[in-house]
TITORBA-403322 format. One record per residue (C-alpha): chain; residue number from 1; x, y, z; residue in three letters. Coordinates in steps of 0.05 Angstrom, whole numbers. Layout:
// TITORBA-403322
+---+-----+--------+--------+--------+-----+
! c !   k !     c1 !     c2 !     c3 !   r !
+---+-----+--------+--------+--------+-----+
! A ! NUM !      X !      Y !      Z ! ALA !
...
+---+-----+--------+--------+--------+-----+
//
This chain:
// TITORBA-403322
+---+-----+--------+--------+--------+-----+
! c !   k !     c1 !     c2 !     c3 !   r !
+---+-----+--------+--------+--------+-----+
! A !   1 !      0 !      0 !      0 ! MET !
! A !   2 !     25 !     70 !    -18 ! ASP !
! A !   3 !     23 !    117 !     42 ! TYR !
! A !   4 !     51 !    177 !      3 ! THR !
! A !   5 !    -14 !    217 !      3 ! ASP !
! A !   6 !    -26 !    205 !     76 ! LYS !
! A !   7 !     44 !    226 !     96 ! ILE !
! A !   8 !     40 !    289 !     52 ! LEU !
! A !   9 !    -26 !    307 !     85 ! ALA !
! A !  10 !      7 !    300 !    153 ! MET !
! A !  11 !     67 !    342 !    131 ! ALA !
! A !  12 !     21 !    400 !    110 ! ARG !
! A !  13 !      0 !    407 !    183 ! ASN !
! A !  14 !     68 !    401 !    216 ! ALA !
! A !  15 !    139 !    374 !    204 ! PRO !
! A !  16 !    145 !    299 !    216 ! LEU !
! A !  17 !    191 !    249 !    250 ! THR !
! A !  18 !    196 !    175 !    233 ! PRO !
! A !  19 !    162 !    158 !    300 ! THR !
! A !  20 !    101 !    201 !    283 ! MET !
! A !  21 !     95 !    169 !    214 ! VAL !
! A !  22 !    104 !     98 !    243 ! ALA !
! A !  23 !     45 !    108 !    289 ! LYS !
! A !  24 !      1 !    137 !    234 ! ALA !
! A !  25 !     14 !     82 !    182 ! VAL !
! A !  26 !     22 !     24 !    230 ! GLY !
! A !  27 !     94 !      7 !    211 ! LYS !
! A !  28 !    158 !      6 !    251 ! ASP !
! A !  29 !    205 !     66 !    254 ! SER !
! A !  30 !    256 !     34 !    206 ! LEU !
! A !  31 !    204 !     26 !    151 ! ILE !
! A !  32 !    176 !     96 !    163 ! SER !
! A !  33 !    246 !    125 !    159 ! SER !
! A !  34 !    256 !     91 !     91 ! ALA !
! A !  35 !    189 !    119 !     67 ! MET !
! A !  36 !    208 !    190 !     87 ! LEU !
! A !  37 !    278 !    184 !     56 ! SER !
! A !  38 !    247 !    161 !    -10 ! ALA !
! A !  39 !    200 !    221 !     -9 ! MET !
! A !  40 !    259 !    267 !      3 ! VAL !
! A !  41 !    295 !    237 !    -58 ! GLU !
! A !  42 !    234 !    251 !   -100 ! LYS !
! A !  43 !    231 !    323 !    -77 ! GLY !
! A !  44 !    164 !    314 !    -42 ! LEU !
! A !  45 !    193 !    330 !     27 ! LEU !
! A !  46 !    255 !    364 !     54 ! LYS !
! A !  47 !    297 !    344 !    113 ! ILE !
! A !  48 !    317 !    395 !    166 ! SER !
! A !  49 !    385 !    411 !    196 ! ALA !
! A !  50 !    352 !    427 !    263 ! VAL !
! A !  51 !    340 !    363 !    304 ! LYS !
! A !  52 !    290 !    343 !    357 ! VAL !
! A !  53 !    335 !    301 !    401 ! GLY !
! A !  54 !    377 !    265 !    349 ! SER !
! A !  55 !    322 !    263 !    297 ! THR !
! A !  56 !    315 !    311 !    238 ! PRO !
! A !  57 !    248 !    336 !    215 ! LEU !
! A !  58 !    215 !    320 !    148 ! TYR !
! A !  59 !    174 !    378 !    123 ! TYR !
! A !  60 !    133 !    402 !     64 ! ASP !
! A !  61 !    175 !    452 !     23 ! PRO !
! A !  62 !    112 !    495 !     16 ! ASN !
! A !  63 !    105 !    498 !     92 ! GLN !
! A !  64 !    176 !    517 !    109 ! ALA !
! A !  65 !    152 !    573 !    156 ! GLU !
! A !  66 !    131 !    518 !    205 ! GLN !
! A !  67 !    205 !    505 !    221 ! LEU !
! A !  68 !    205 !    568 !    263 ! GLN !
! A !  69 !    165 !    529 !    315 ! ASN !
! A !  70 !    228 !    487 !    327 ! TYR !
! A !  71 !    278 !    544 !    335 ! ALA !
! A !  72 !    279 !    529 !    410 ! SER !
! A !  73 !    319 !    466 !    394 ! TYR !
! A !  74 !    378 !    508 !    369 ! LEU !
! A !  75 !    436 !    517 !    417 ! ASN !
! A !  76 !    443 !    583 !    453 ! GLU !
! A !  77 !    493 !    615 !    405 ! LYS !
! A !  78 !    457 !    592 !    342 ! ASP !
! A !  79 !    391 !    616 !    371 ! ARG !
! A !  80 !    420 !    687 !    378 ! ARG !
! A !  81 !    442 !    686 !    305 ! ALA !
! A !  82 !    372 !    662 !    286 ! TYR !
! A !  83 !    339 !    719 !    323 ! GLU !
! A !  84 !    386 !    770 !    293 ! LEU !
! A !  85 !    375 !    746 !    222 ! LEU !
! A !  86 !    300 !    743 !    232 ! LYS !
! A !  87 !    300 !    815 !    256 ! GLU !
! A !  88 !    349 !    845 !    205 ! ARG !
! A !  89 !    328 !    801 !    146 ! LYS !
! A !  90 !    397 !    810 !    114 ! VAL !
! A !  91 !    467 !    806 !    146 ! LEU !
! A !  92 !    533 !    825 !    115 ! ARG !
! A !  93 !    583 !    769 !    130 ! GLU !
! A !  94 !    646 !    811 !    133 ! ASN !
! A !  95 !    612 !    857 !    184 ! ALA !
! A !  96 !    597 !    800 !    232 ! LEU !
! A !  97 !    641 !    779 !    290 ! ASP !
! A !  98 !    674 !    710 !    281 ! PRO !
! A !  99 !    625 !    673 !    325 ! LEU !
! A ! 100 !    564 !    702 !    289 ! SER !
! A ! 101 !    594 !    682 !    222 ! ARG !
! A ! 102 !    599 !    610 !    245 ! VAL !
! A ! 103 !    529 !    610 !    275 ! CYS !
! A ! 104 !    494 !    641 !    215 ! VAL !
! A ! 105 !    524 !    585 !    173 ! LYS !
! A ! 106 !    501 !    533 !    223 ! ASN !
! A ! 107 !    428 !    553 !    219 ! ILE !
! A ! 108 !    421 !    524 !    149 ! LYS !
! A ! 109 !    345 !    519 !    154 ! ASP !
! A ! 110 !    337 !    593 !    165 ! PHE !
! A ! 111 !    394 !    627 !    127 ! SER !
! A ! 112 !    409 !    631 !     53 ! ARG !
! A ! 113 !    477 !    656 !     26 ! PRO !
! A ! 114 !    479 !    707 !    -30 ! LEU !
! A ! 115 !    545 !    723 !    -67 ! GLU !
! A ! 116 !    548 !    795 !    -91 ! VAL !
! A ! 117 !    600 !    827 !   -136 ! SER !
! A ! 118 !    615 !    900 !   -119 ! PHE !
! A ! 119 !    672 !    944 !   -142 ! ASN !
! A ! 120 !    710 !    884 !   -169 ! GLY !
! A ! 121 !    705 !    844 !   -105 ! THR !
! A ! 122 !    657 !    790 !    -82 ! LYS !
! A ! 123 !    620 !    791 !    -16 ! GLU !
! A ! 124 !    574 !    743 !     19 ! ILE !
! A ! 125 !    508 !    765 !     49 ! PHE !
! A ! 126 !    460 !    722 !     88 ! TRP !
! A ! 127 !    385 !    731 !     80 ! LYS !
! A ! 128 !    326 !    705 !    120 ! TRP !
! A ! 129 !    302 !    641 !     87 ! TYR !
! A ! 130 !    231 !    666 !     75 ! LEU !
! A ! 131 !    254 !    733 !     45 ! LEU !
! A ! 132 !    248 !    733 !    -32 ! PRO !
! A ! 133 !    310 !    752 !    -70 ! ASP !
! A ! 134 !    272 !    811 !   -100 ! SER !
! A ! 135 !    264 !    840 !    -30 ! GLU !
! A ! 136 !    335 !    824 !     -9 ! ALA !
! A ! 137 !    367 !    860 !    -68 ! GLU !
! A ! 138 !    347 !    931 !    -49 ! PRO !
! A ! 139 !    369 !    919 !     23 ! ILE !
! A ! 140 !    438 !    895 !     -1 ! ILE !
! A ! 141 !    443 !    953 !    -50 ! ARG !
! A ! 142 !    430 !   1002 !      7 ! GLU !
! A ! 143 !    482 !    968 !     51 ! MET !
! A ! 144 !    535 !    972 !     -3 ! LEU !
! A ! 145 !    519 !   1045 !    -18 ! SER !
! A ! 146 !    518 !   1063 !     56 ! GLY !
! A ! 147 !    447 !   1091 !     53 ! GLN !
! A ! 148 !    417 !   1043 !    103 ! ALA !
! A ! 149 !    431 !   1042 !    178 ! PRO !
! A ! 150 !    489 !    993 !    181 ! PRO !
! A ! 151 !    471 !    925 !    211 ! PRO !
! A ! 152 !    546 !    914 !    217 ! GLU !
! A ! 153 !    551 !    905 !    292 ! PRO !
! A ! 154 !    527 !    834 !    285 ! ALA !
! A ! 155 !    541 !    810 !    355 ! PRO !
! A ! 156 !    484 !    783 !    397 ! ALA !
! A ! 157 !    437 !    836 !    427 ! PRO !
! A ! 158 !    451 !    852 !    500 ! PRO !
! A ! 159 !    392 !    813 !    527 ! THR !
! A ! 160 !    392 !    769 !    589 ! PRO !
! A ! 161 !    420 !    700 !    578 ! GLU !
! A ! 162 !    364 !    659 !    545 ! PRO !
! A ! 163 !    348 !    591 !    571 ! GLN !
! A ! 164 !    360 !    542 !    514 ! PRO !
! A ! 165 !    320 !    480 !    510 ! GLN !
! A ! 166 !    364 !    432 !    470 ! PRO !
! A ! 167 !    345 !    359 !    480 ! PRO !
! A ! 168 !    418 !    339 !    481 ! GLU !
! A ! 169 !    457 !    383 !    529 ! PRO !
! A ! 170 !    530 !    393 !    512 ! VAL !
! A ! 171 !    572 !    352 !    560 ! PRO !
! A ! 172 !    606 !    395 !    613 ! GLN !
! A ! 173 !    673 !    378 !    645 ! PRO !
! A ! 174 !    656 !    340 !    709 ! PRO !
! A ! 175 !    662 !    383 !    770 ! ALA !
! A ! 176 !    704 !    354 !    826 ! PRO !
! A ! 177 !    663 !    331 !    885 ! GLU !
! A ! 178 !    708 !    327 !    945 ! PRO !
! A ! 179 !    684 !    278 !    998 ! GLN !
! A ! 180 !    712 !    265 !   1067 ! PRO !
! A ! 181 !    755 !    203 !   1072 ! PRO !
! A ! 182 !    721 !    140 !   1096 ! ALA !
! A ! 183 !    730 !    126 !   1171 ! PRO !
! A ! 184 !    792 !     85 !   1186 ! GLY !
! A ! 185 !    757 !     26 !   1219 ! PRO !
! A ! 186 !    722 !      7 !   1154 ! GLU !
! A ! 187 !    775 !      0 !   1100 ! PRO !
! A ! 188 !    745 !    -52 !   1054 ! GLU !
! A ! 189 !    791 !    -76 !    999 ! PRO !
! A ! 190 !    754 !    -80 !    932 ! GLU !
! A ! 191 !    716 !   -144 !    918 ! GLU !
! A ! 192 !    737 !   -177 !    983 ! LYS !
! A ! 193 !    692 !   -211 !   1034 ! LYS !
! A ! 194 !    681 !   -169 !   1097 ! PRO !
! A ! 195 !    704 !   -227 !   1142 ! LYS !
! A ! 196 !    773 !   -227 !   1112 ! LYS !
! A ! 197 !    782 !   -152 !   1115 ! THR !
! A ! 198 !    804 !   -150 !   1187 ! LYS !
! A ! 199 !    859 !   -201 !   1175 ! LYS !
! A ! 200 !    885 !   -162 !   1115 ! ARG !
! A ! 201 !    887 !    -98 !   1156 ! VAL !
! A ! 202 !    930 !   -131 !   1208 ! LYS !
! A ! 203 !    976 !   -165 !   1158 ! LYS !
! A ! 204 !    982 !   -110 !   1106 ! LYS !
! A ! 205 !    963 !    -46 !   1142 ! LYS !
! A ! 206 !   1008 !     -1 !   1100 ! VAL !
! A ! 207 !    983 !    -30 !   1035 ! GLU !
! A ! 208 !    910 !    -22 !   1056 ! THR !
! A ! 209 !    921 !     51 !   1076 ! GLN !
! A ! 210 !    951 !     64 !   1008 ! LYS !
! A ! 211 !    889 !     35 !    976 ! ARG !
! A ! 212 !    845 !     81 !   1017 ! ILE !
! A ! 213 !    885 !    141 !    996 ! VAL !
! A ! 214 !    881 !    120 !    923 ! ASP !
! A ! 215 !    806 !    111 !    929 ! LYS !
! A ! 216 !    798 !    181 !    959 ! ILE !
! A ! 217 !    838 !    209 !    901 ! LYS !
! A ! 218 !    792 !    175 !    852 ! GLU !
! A ! 219 !    732 !    208 !    886 ! MET !
! A ! 220 !    764 !    277 !    883 ! ILE !
! A ! 221 !    791 !    274 !    812 ! VAL !
! A ! 222 !    747 !    235 !    763 ! PRO !
! A ! 223 !    787 !    184 !    724 ! ALA !
! A ! 224 !    797 !    201 !    650 ! ALA !
! A ! 225 !    756 !    159 !    602 ! LYS !
! A ! 226 !    805 !    113 !    564 ! PRO !
! A ! 227 !    814 !    124 !    490 ! ILE !
! A ! 228 !    792 !     65 !    449 ! LYS !
! A ! 229 !    828 !     41 !    387 ! GLY !
! A ! 230 !    898 !     27 !    365 ! SER !
! A ! 231 !    906 !     68 !    302 ! SER !
! A ! 232 !    971 !    103 !    282 ! ALA !
! A ! 233 !    937 !    170 !    293 ! PHE !
! A ! 234 !    917 !    150 !    363 ! LEU !
! A ! 235 !    989 !    131 !    379 ! GLU !
! A ! 236 !   1013 !    198 !    351 ! THR !
! A ! 237 !    962 !    233 !    394 ! LEU !
! A ! 238 !    983 !    196 !    458 ! LYS !
! A ! 239 !   1056 !    213 !    445 ! LYS !
! A ! 240 !   1040 !    287 !    435 ! TYR !
! A ! 241 !   1001 !    288 !    501 ! PHE !
! A ! 242 !   1059 !    255 !    538 ! ASP !
! A ! 243 !   1112 !    301 !    507 ! ASP !
! A ! 244 !   1073 !    364 !    523 ! ASN !
! A ! 245 !   1048 !    350 !    594 ! ASP !
! A ! 246 !    975 !    343 !    571 ! ILE !
! A ! 247 !    927 !    302 !    614 ! THR !
! A ! 248 !    860 !    277 !    588 ! ILE !
! A ! 249 !    806 !    295 !    639 ! MET !
! A ! 250 !    747 !    271 !    598 ! GLN !
! A ! 251 !    734 !    238 !    531 ! THR !
! A ! 252 !    674 !    275 !    502 ! LEU !
! A ! 253 !    664 !    238 !    437 ! GLU !
! A ! 254 !    701 !    189 !    393 ! GLN !
! A ! 255 !    668 !    196 !    325 ! LYS !
! A ! 256 !    716 !    152 !    287 ! ARG !
! A ! 257 !    789 !    129 !    289 ! LYS !
! A ! 258 !    810 !    194 !    256 ! SER !
! A ! 259 !    773 !    243 !    301 ! GLU !
! A ! 260 !    771 !    253 !    377 ! PHE !
! A ! 261 !    743 !    304 !    426 ! GLU !
! A ! 262 !    769 !    314 !    497 ! PHE !
! A ! 263 !    772 !    360 !    556 ! VAL !
! A ! 264 !    846 !    364 !    574 ! VAL !
! A ! 265 !    892 !    397 !    625 ! GLU !
! A ! 266 !    956 !    429 !    599 ! ILE !
! A ! 267 !   1013 !    441 !    647 ! GLY !
! A ! 268 !   1039 !    513 !    649 ! SER !
! A ! 269 !   1082 !    559 !    693 ! SER !
! A ! 270 !   1019 !    586 !    725 ! VAL !
! A ! 271 !    988 !    518 !    738 ! GLY !
! A ! 272 !    945 !    470 !    696 ! PRO !
! A ! 273 !    900 !    502 !    642 ! LEU !
! A ! 274 !    835 !    468 !    619 ! THR !
! A ! 275 !    821 !    464 !    544 ! TYR !
! A ! 276 !    771 !    433 !    497 ! TYR !
! A ! 277 !    813 !    391 !    450 ! CYS !
! A ! 278 !    791 !    370 !    380 ! HIS !
! A ! 279 !    839 !    323 !    345 ! ALA !
! A ! 280 !    830 !    306 !    271 ! LYS !
! A ! 281 !    871 !    263 !    224 ! ASP !
! A ! 282 !    859 !    299 !    158 ! LYS !
! A ! 283 !    905 !    322 !    102 ! LYS !
! A ! 284 !    870 !    389 !     92 ! ARG !
! A ! 285 !    833 !    425 !    148 ! VAL !
! A ! 286 !    780 !    474 !    123 ! GLY !
! A ! 287 !    739 !    531 !    153 ! GLU !
! A ! 288 !    683 !    484 !    174 ! ALA !
! A ! 289 !    730 !    441 !    215 ! ASP !
! A ! 290 !    757 !    500 !    255 ! LEU !
! A ! 291 !    689 !    533 !    259 ! SER !
! A ! 292 !    656 !    472 !    289 ! ASN !
! A ! 293 !    712 !    464 !    340 ! ALA !
! A ! 294 !    707 !    538 !    358 ! PHE !
! A ! 295 !    631 !    534 !    370 ! VAL !
! A ! 296 !    639 !    471 !    413 ! GLN !
! A ! 297 !    691 !    507 !    456 ! GLY !
! A ! 298 !    644 !    567 !    463 ! GLN !
! A ! 299 !    587 !    522 !    484 ! LEU !
! A ! 300 !    626 !    491 !    542 ! ILE !
! A ! 301 !    662 !    557 !    556 ! LYS !
! A ! 302 !    732 !    532 !    544 ! LEU !
! A ! 303 !    790 !    553 !    499 ! PRO !
! A ! 304 !    804 !    506 !    441 ! VAL !
! A ! 305 !    865 !    464 !    424 ! LEU !
! A ! 306 !    857 !    439 !    353 ! PHE !
! A ! 307 !    906 !    383 !    334 ! LEU !
! A ! 308 !    914 !    357 !    263 ! THR !
! A ! 309 !    962 !    318 !    220 ! THR !
! A ! 310 !    947 !    361 !    159 ! GLY !
! A ! 311 !    952 !    432 !    134 ! ASN !
! A ! 312 !    903 !    489 !    139 ! LEU !
! A ! 313 !    869 !    517 !     77 ! THR !
! A ! 314 !    877 !    591 !     64 ! LYS !
! A ! 315 !    806 !    603 !     90 ! GLY !
! A ! 316 !    821 !    563 !    153 ! ALA !
! A ! 317 !    886 !    602 !    164 ! GLU !
! A ! 318 !    848 !    667 !    160 ! LYS !
! A ! 319 !    793 !    649 !    209 ! ILE !
! A ! 320 !    844 !    617 !    257 ! SER !
! A ! 321 !    871 !    688 !    266 ! LYS !
! A ! 322 !    802 !    716 !    277 ! ASP !
! A ! 323 !    782 !    664 !    329 ! PHE !
! A ! 324 !    809 !    683 !    397 ! LYS !
! A ! 325 !    820 !    626 !    445 ! GLY !
! A ! 326 !    836 !    576 !    390 ! VAL !
! A ! 327 !    905 !    545 !    386 ! ALA !
! A ! 328 !    921 !    502 !    324 ! VAL !
! A ! 329 !    979 !    453 !    327 ! ARG !
! A ! 330 !   1004 !    405 !    274 ! LYS !
! A ! 331 !   1023 !    336 !    299 ! LEU !
+---+-----+--------+--------+--------+-----+
//
C-alpha cells in the first residue's frame, strides 16, 4: 500500500519524525524512515538541519515557515544568530564577528547565502530564508551604498541569557566533588569478603592505607575515560600528550578512528589550564573544521586546542587568526 498521500497530508500540518509516521501508518520506525527518505529523494519532502533530540524533521517545502516552531531546539549561540537574522532580514558576512559568522552558517534551515560582486570584489550576504531575492536585493544595495543604517555590529543583542532547551545538552567537564575520607575502621579492599578484611588490615596495614588514599583520590579527581582504538593516529596523539604534559580529563566523543574530542589539562608555569581539544587526522583542514571546534569550545566555555596531522586551507588560516582562544597545532 502506498502511504505517500497520507504522509503528505500530515506534513502539511506540521513537520514529521519517523516515529510520528510509524504510528500513523502502522509500521515500525525503520520502515517509516525509509518511506520518508524516499519522499525526500523525489523532492516531495525536505529534511531539516535542526533536530529534535537526534532526529531531523521532514517537512513540506511549501510549509517551510513551520520550522520556526522548532527554533527552540537550536543551541544558545545559534539561537542568537537566528533571532538577529530574523530581525534584520539580511546580514553582511564581513561585518559580523567570528562567532556570528559561524552560527549564521550553522542555521542552514533559516539562512540563505547570496554572493554579490561589488567594485570588483565578491561579498557574501545572508538573507532570512523566507525573504524573496527581489526584496533582499534593495536591502543589499543600500548596505553597499551606505544609505541604510548599518547592521554591521552583528554581535548578539545585550539581552539576558536565554534559557536554551536543547534535548541533548552539551557535555560539561565533570566538577570535582570532594568527599571526606572513609573512617579508618572500615577499610574494605575492593571485591573482598568483609570477614577477611580485618585479617588483611592486620597483615598488610600499610598496603591497605595506600588503597584508601588512592580511592579518595579517585573520588576527588574523576578518572579520565580511556581512548579506544589502536590506530597510528591515536598513537601519535598519545605521544603528543605525553611530550607536552597534557592530561586527558574527559573523553567527550570518539566519532571515528580519525577524530577525537576531549577535555584536557595542559601544564603551564601558572598551573594547569583546561582546554577543549579537538583532534583530527585529515590532510587538509577547512573553515568548517575549525568553525565547528570553535563553536563547541564556546558552548562549554573553554578555549580550544585543535590538533591535526594536515595543513590548513587559506580560508582556515584566515579564520584561525580571527578566532580568539583557538590554538592550532600540527602533529
